C-alpha positions in Angstrom: -305.2 -11.3 -193.4 -304.8 -9.1 -190.5 -306.8 -10.7 -187.6 -307.0 -7.4 -185.6 -307.7 -5.4 -188.6 -310.2 -7.9 -190.1 -312.1 -8.0 -186.7 -311.7 -4.4 -185.2 -315.3 -3.4 -186.0 -316.8 -7.0 -184.8 -314.7 -6.9 -181.3 -316.6 -4.5 -179.5 -318.3 -4.5 -175.8 -321.7 -6.1 -175.5 -321.4 -7.7 -179.1 -324.1 -10.5 -178.8 -322.5 -13.8 -178.4 -323.5 -15.6 -181.1 -322.2 -12.7 -183.2 -319.1 -12.9 -181.6 -318.9 -16.7 -182.7 -319.9 -16.0 -186.3 -316.5 -13.5 -186.5 -314.0 -15.6 -185.0 -315.4 -19.1 -186.2 -313.0 -18.5 -189.3 -310.0 -18.1 -187.2 -310.1 -20.9 -185.2 -307.9 -23.0 -186.4 -304.0 -23.5 -186.4 -302.4 -20.8 -188.7 -304.7 -18.2 -186.9 -305.0 -18.9 -183.5 -302.1 -17.1 -182.1 -302.8 -13.9 -183.3 -306.2 -14.2 -182.2 -305.5 -15.2 -178.6 -302.8 -12.3 -178.4 -305.7 -10.4 -179.7 -307.6 -11.6 -176.9 -305.6 -11.1 -174.0 -304.8 -7.4 -175.8 -308.8 -6.6 -175.2 -308.1 -7.9 -171.5 -305.3 -6.1 -170.7 -305.7 -4.0 -168.1 -302.3 -2.5 -168.2 -302.0 -1.0 -171.6 -304.5 -3.2 -173.4 -308.7 -2.8 -173.8 -309.7 -3.8 -170.4 -312.9 -5.3 -171.7 -313.7 -7.9 -169.1 -317.2 -9.8 -170.5 -315.8 -9.6 -174.4 -312.6 -11.5 -173.5 -314.4 -14.3 -171.1 -316.7 -14.4 -174.0 -313.8 -15.1 -176.2 -312.3 -17.7 -173.9 -315.5 -19.7 -173.6 -315.5 -19.9 -177.9 -312.3 -21.2 -177.7 -313.0 -23.5 -175.0 -315.5 -25.0 -177.3 -312.8 -25.2 -179.6 -310.4 -27.1 -177.8 -310.8 -27.2 -173.8 -307.1 -27.9 -173.2 -306.2 -24.4 -174.9 -308.1 -23.0 -172.0 -306.4 -24.7 -169.3 -303.2 -24.2 -170.6 -303.6 -20.3 -170.5 -305.1 -20.2 -167.3 -302.2 -19.2 -165.0 -301.8 -15.8 -167.7 -305.1 -14.5 -166.7 -304.1 -13.1 -163.7 -301.3 -11.2 -165.7 -303.6 -9.7 -168.0 -306.5 -9.8 -166.2 -307.3 -10.4 -162.5 -308.1 -13.7 -160.5 -311.4 -13.0 -160.9 -311.1 -14.0 -164.4 -310.0 -17.8 -163.5 -312.2 -18.4 -161.3 -315.7 -17.1 -163.2 -314.4 -19.1 -166.1 -313.4 -22.1 -164.2 -316.6 -22.2 -162.5 -319.1 -21.2 -165.4 -317.3 -23.9 -167.7 -317.1 -27.4 -167.7 -314.0 -29.8 -166.3 -312.1 -26.5 -165.4 -312.2 -26.7 -161.2 -309.1 -29.7 -160.9 -306.9 -27.6 -163.3 -308.1 -24.4 -161.5 -307.6 -25.7 -158.2 -304.0 -27.1 -159.0 -303.3 -23.6 -160.3 -304.2 -22.2 -156.6 -302.6 -24.6 -154.6 -299.3 -23.9 -156.3 -300.0 -20.5 -155.9 -300.8 -20.8 -153.0 -297.6 -22.6 -151.6 -295.8 -19.6 -154.0 -297.3 -16.6 -152.2 -296.1 -18.1 -148.8 -293.3 -18.6 -149.7 -292.7 -15.3 -151.0 -294.1 -13.8 -147.6 -291.4 -15.9 -145.9 -288.8 -13.8 -148.1 -290.3 -10.7 -147.0 -291.9 -10.3 -150.8 -295.9 -9.4 -150.8 -297.8 -12.1 -152.3 -300.2 -12.4 -155.4 -303.4 -11.3 -155.6 -305.2 -15.0 -155.0 -306.1 -14.4 -151.7 -307.9 -11.7 -151.9 -310.2 -12.6 -154.8 -310.2 -16.6 -154.3 -314.1 -18.1 -153.2 -314.6 -17.6 -149.9 -317.8 -19.3 -148.1 -321.1 -17.9 -148.3 -320.2 -15.8 -151.1 -319.9 -15.9 -154.5 -319.3 -19.6 -155.9 -318.8 -20.4 -152.7 -319.2 -24.2 -153.8 -315.0 -23.4 -154.8 -314.1 -22.8 -151.5 -315.5 -26.3 -150.3 -314.0 -28.0 -152.9 -310.4 -25.9 -152.8 -310.5 -27.1 -149.1 -310.8 -30.7 -149.9 -308.3 -30.2 -152.7 -305.5 -29.1 -150.5 -306.5 -31.3 -147.2 -307.9 -34.9 -148.8 -307.0 -36.6 -145.8 -308.7 -34.9 -143.4 -312.2 -36.2 -143.2 -313.4 -33.4 -141.1 -315.3 -30.8 -143.0 -315.0 -27.5 -140.5 -311.5 -29.0 -140.3 -310.2 -28.4 -143.6 -312.7 -25.4 -143.6 -310.9 -23.8 -140.8 -307.3 -24.7 -142.3 -307.5 -23.3 -145.3 -309.5 -20.5 -144.6 -306.6 -19.7 -142.2 -303.8 -19.6 -145.0 -305.7 -17.4 -147.2 -306.3 -15.0 -144.3 -302.7 -15.0 -143.9 -302.1 -13.4 -147.1 -304.8 -11.7 -148.0 -303.8 -9.6 -145.4 -300.1 -9.1 -146.4 -302.0 -8.8 -150.3 -302.4 -4.8 -149.6 -305.8 -5.6 -150.7 -307.2 -1.5 -150.5 -310.1 -3.3 -148.5 -307.7 -4.2 -145.7 -306.1 -1.0 -145.2 -309.3 1.0 -145.4 -311.3 -1.7 -143.2 -308.0 -0.7 -141.2 -308.2 3.0 -141.2 -304.8 2.9 -142.9 -305.6 5.5 -145.6 -302.3 7.4 -146.0 -300.1 3.7 -147.1 -302.9 3.9 -150.0 -300.9 3.3 -153.5 -303.5 4.3 -155.8 -301.2 2.6 -159.1 -301.2 -0.5 -157.2 -305.2 -0.4 -156.9 -307.3 -2.1 -159.8 -308.9 -0.3 -161.7 -312.7 -1.4 -160.7 -311.6 -0.8 -156.7 -310.5 3.0 -157.7 -313.8 3.4 -159.3 -315.9 2.2 -156.6 -314.2 3.6 -154.0 -313.0 7.3 -155.7 -315.1 9.4 -153.7 -313.3 7.6 -150.2 -310.0 7.9 -151.1 -311.2 11.9 -152.6 -312.0 11.7 -148.9 -315.7 13.5 -150.2 -319.3 12.4 -150.0 -321.6 12.5 -152.3 -322.2 16.2 -152.0 -318.5 17.3 -152.3 -318.5 17.9 -148.3 -315.1 16.7 -146.6 -316.3 13.0 -145.0 -312.4 13.6 -142.1 -310.9 16.1 -141.2 -308.0 14.2 -140.0 -304.0 14.0 -141.5 -304.7 10.2 -142.7 -307.2 10.6 -144.8 -306.1 14.5 -146.6 -302.9 12.8 -147.4 -304.6 9.8 -149.0 -307.0 12.7 -150.9 -303.5 14.1 -152.1 -301.9 10.9 -153.0 -304.6 9.9 -154.9 -305.2 13.6 -156.9 -301.6 13.0 -157.9 -302.3 9.8 -159.4 -305.1 11.7 -161.4 -303.0 13.9 -162.4 -300.5 11.3 -163.8 -303.0 9.1 -164.9 -303.9 12.3 -167.9 -300.7 12.9 -168.4 -300.0 9.4 -169.6 -300.2 7.2 -172.8 -300.8 3.8 -173.1 -297.7 2.8 -175.7 -299.1 1.9 -178.9 -296.7 -0.6 -179.8 -294.7 -3.9 -178.3 -290.6 -4.0 -179.3 -289.8 -7.1 -181.4 -288.3 -8.5 -178.9 -290.7 -8.3 -176.7 -293.6 -9.3 -178.7 -291.4 -12.2 -179.5 -291.7 -13.0 -175.5 -295.3 -12.3 -175.1 -296.2 -15.2 -172.9 -299.7 -15.7 -174.8 -297.6 -16.1 -177.9 -295.0 -18.7 -176.0 -298.2 -20.6 -174.1 -300.1 -20.8 -177.2 -297.3 -22.0 -179.5 -296.5 -25.0 -176.5 -300.0 -25.9 -177.0 -299.9 -26.3 -180.6 -297.1 -27.8 -180.6 -298.7 -30.4 -178.1 -301.6 -30.8 -180.1 -300.9 -30.1 -183.6 -301.3 -34.7 -184.4 -304.8 -34.3 -183.3 -305.9 -30.7 -184.7 -307.0 -31.0 -188.8 
């Protein structure tokens, strides 16, 4: 049975969690698991998929109940198909994922710093990683201790971590950083996440809620022109409906699930 076809009517936005569990349970086995996980990431994919955030997170919770190690193996793929906030939401709402998440972030932090030294942009981790006095602030405290286990002074650990994160955040190209710096003309709508585009659309268009111009500066008007051009391109663009056989064979989700199944086959029933 084709899993996507079988679950078409079930995997919809706002499906009650108990119904989702009931729909997925028949496919939680070694034979069907690969297709089910691929389907979950397709539903989350913000670049050509459905962009379903909460549905994806609920499916990850069900996979977690099936086997925690499966989710640990999939964590690095979350930012590829969604964004880093998915990683932190799952790690802070499901038990025993804090350490794997901190390990992932520590590796990404070092990689981002190396990329910056080579002249490349860092990932978006620095933008979304939990900060002090924000949601999931306990992660910030734990992560600083993870980075600097030999430093006993809490405030020093936090300061050193903040400095590294802040440096990278300035270089991520995050739209909020450019807006605060009044660098509107450098904002590329194509690189702005869908949630941020929706949130700041009136600002990008340089219009108030009443439709009046916010500013007459050249910088803001150029930002408006670029955003209108982007919207016109979006209306004409259509997401590909199928993956080629070659690209599907190298789907990173398939690779990760196959590796997990291979490592776990002796312990799964």
